[in-house]
C-alpha positions as CSV (number, residue, x, y, z in Angstrom):
1,M,-33.6,-4.2,-2.4
2,I,-31.2,-1.6,-3.8
3,K,-30.3,-2.0,-7.4
4,P,-26.7,-1.2,-8.4
5,T,-26.2,1.8,-10.7
6,S,-25.0,1.0,-14.2
7,D,-21.5,2.1,-13.1
8,Q,-21.6,-0.4,-10.2
9,S,-22.8,-3.3,-12.3
10,Q,-20.1,-2.6,-14.9
11,A,-17.2,-2.1,-12.5
12,K,-14.4,-4.7,-12.6
13,H,-13.4,-5.8,-9.1
14,E,-9.7,-6.1,-8.2
15,H,-8.1,-7.3,-4.9
16,S,-4.7,-6.1,-3.8
17,A,-2.6,-6.1,-0.6
18,G,0.1,-3.9,0.7
19,G,2.1,-2.8,3.6
20,I,2.8,0.0,6.0
21,V,6.5,-0.7,6.7
22,Y,8.2,0.8,9.7
23,K,11.5,0.9,11.4
24,L,12.7,2.6,14.6
25,E,15.6,5.0,14.2
26,S,16.8,6.7,17.3
27,S,13.5,5.7,18.9
28,Q,11.6,7.6,16.1
29,I,9.1,5.7,13.9
30,Q,10.1,5.9,10.2
31,I,7.6,4.8,7.5
32,A,8.7,3.7,4.0
33,I,6.6,5.2,1.1
34,I,7.1,5.0,-2.6
35,Y,6.9,7.6,-5.4
36,R,5.5,6.7,-8.8
37,T,6.3,9.3,-11.5
38,Y,3.7,7.8,-13.8
39,H,0.9,8.6,-11.3
40,H,2.7,11.6,-9.7
41,D,1.9,10.2,-6.3
42,W,3.5,9.1,-3.0
43,T,1.8,6.0,-1.8
44,L,2.2,2.7,0.1
45,P,3.6,-0.3,-1.6
46,K,0.9,-2.7,-2.8
47,G,-0.2,-5.0,-5.6
48,H,-2.5,-7.7,-6.9
49,L,-3.0,-11.0,-5.3
50,E,-1.8,-14.0,-7.3
51,K,-3.7,-17.2,-7.7
52,N,-4.1,-19.1,-4.4
53,E,-2.2,-16.4,-2.5
54,T,-3.5,-15.0,0.8
55,E,-3.7,-11.2,1.4
56,A,-0.7,-11.5,3.8
57,E,1.4,-13.5,1.4
58,A,0.6,-11.0,-1.4
59,A,1.4,-8.0,0.8
60,L,4.8,-9.4,1.8
61,R,5.7,-10.3,-1.8
62,E,4.5,-7.0,-3.2
63,V,6.4,-4.9,-0.6
64,R,9.6,-6.9,-1.3
65,E,9.1,-6.7,-5.1
66,E,8.3,-3.0,-5.2
67,S,10.6,-1.6,-2.5
68,G,13.3,-4.2,-1.9
69,L,12.2,-4.5,1.8
70,T,11.9,-7.8,3.5
71,C,9.5,-7.6,6.4
72,E,7.5,-9.5,8.9
73,I,3.8,-8.8,9.5
74,V,2.8,-7.4,12.8
75,S,-1.0,-7.1,12.2
76,H,-3.7,-6.5,9.7
77,I,-4.5,-2.7,9.8
78,G,-7.5,-2.5,7.6
79,H,-8.5,-2.0,4.0
80,S,-9.5,0.7,1.6
81,V,-11.9,0.5,-1.3
82,Y,-11.8,3.0,-4.1
83,R,-12.7,3.4,-7.8
84,F,-10.8,4.6,-10.8
85,R,-10.7,4.2,-14.5
86,D,-7.9,2.2,-16.1
87,K,-6.1,3.1,-19.4
88,Q,-9.0,1.6,-21.4
89,K,-11.5,3.7,-19.4
90,Q,-12.9,0.6,-17.7
91,L,-14.3,1.4,-14.2
92,I,-12.3,-0.5,-11.6
93,E,-13.4,-1.0,-8.0
94,K,-10.3,-2.0,-6.0
95,R,-10.1,-3.4,-2.5
96,V,-6.6,-3.2,-0.8
97,D,-5.9,-5.0,2.4
98,Y,-3.0,-3.4,4.4
99,F,-0.7,-4.9,7.0
100,L,1.6,-3.3,9.5
101,M,5.1,-4.6,8.8
102,K,8.3,-4.4,10.6
103,L,11.5,-4.1,8.5
104,L,13.8,-7.0,8.6
105,E,16.2,-6.2,5.8
106,D,16.6,-3.5,3.1
107,H,18.0,-4.9,-0.1
108,H,18.1,-1.5,-1.8
109,E,16.4,-2.8,-4.9
110,I,13.2,-1.3,-6.3
111,Q,10.9,-2.4,-9.1
112,L,11.8,0.2,-11.7
113,E,8.8,-0.7,-13.9
114,E,6.4,0.6,-11.2
115,V,8.3,2.5,-8.6
116,D,10.7,5.4,-9.0
117,E,11.8,6.0,-5.4
118,V,11.5,4.5,-2.0
119,R,12.1,6.8,1.0
120,W,11.9,6.6,4.7
121,F,10.2,9.5,6.5
122,P,9.4,10.2,10.2
123,F,5.8,9.1,10.4
124,M,4.3,12.7,10.6
125,E,6.3,13.7,7.5
126,A,5.1,10.5,5.7
127,I,1.5,11.3,6.5
128,G,2.0,14.8,5.1
129,K,3.8,13.5,2.0
130,L,1.2,10.7,1.1
131,T,-1.1,11.7,-1.8
132,F,-4.2,9.8,-0.8
133,P,-6.3,10.4,2.3
134,H,-7.0,6.7,2.8
135,D,-3.2,6.1,2.9
136,K,-2.8,8.8,5.5
137,D,-5.5,7.3,7.7
138,L,-4.0,3.8,7.5
139,V,-0.6,5.1,8.5
140,K,-2.2,6.9,11.5
141,Q,-3.8,3.6,12.5
142,A,-0.6,1.7,12.1
143,V,1.5,4.2,14.2
144,A,-1.1,3.9,17.0
145,K,-0.5,0.2,17.1
146,I,3.3,0.6,17.1
147,R,3.1,2.8,20.2
């Protein structure tokens, strides 16, 4: 039996869900990504599950809240698990489930408390712009399903 390290046993677990939102523009796949000044990163829209909410429900809600994009889910793409320390230096282990989403409507409203900008990029440019390797991998997987 493998015993958890002290860091593992003390980590707080969180579960979030998010989306890889796409649209076709002149038969080119465009991906929506968000910029957060507070974190200095380009990433995918995501957020915590609320009580009694499924991953899919949370992903649709969080994408809508953060980016103003109303979408429909095409498929579950996968998940990422990563660790970080919060403002209080608590170790957090976060699992984020991601869904490929097709854009239905852009309301041009963003959640200013968390997001500074939402931009559409051709998928190769989006992959280059994303800050985190796991986001890049998920977008590659999503684009393969679109094609």
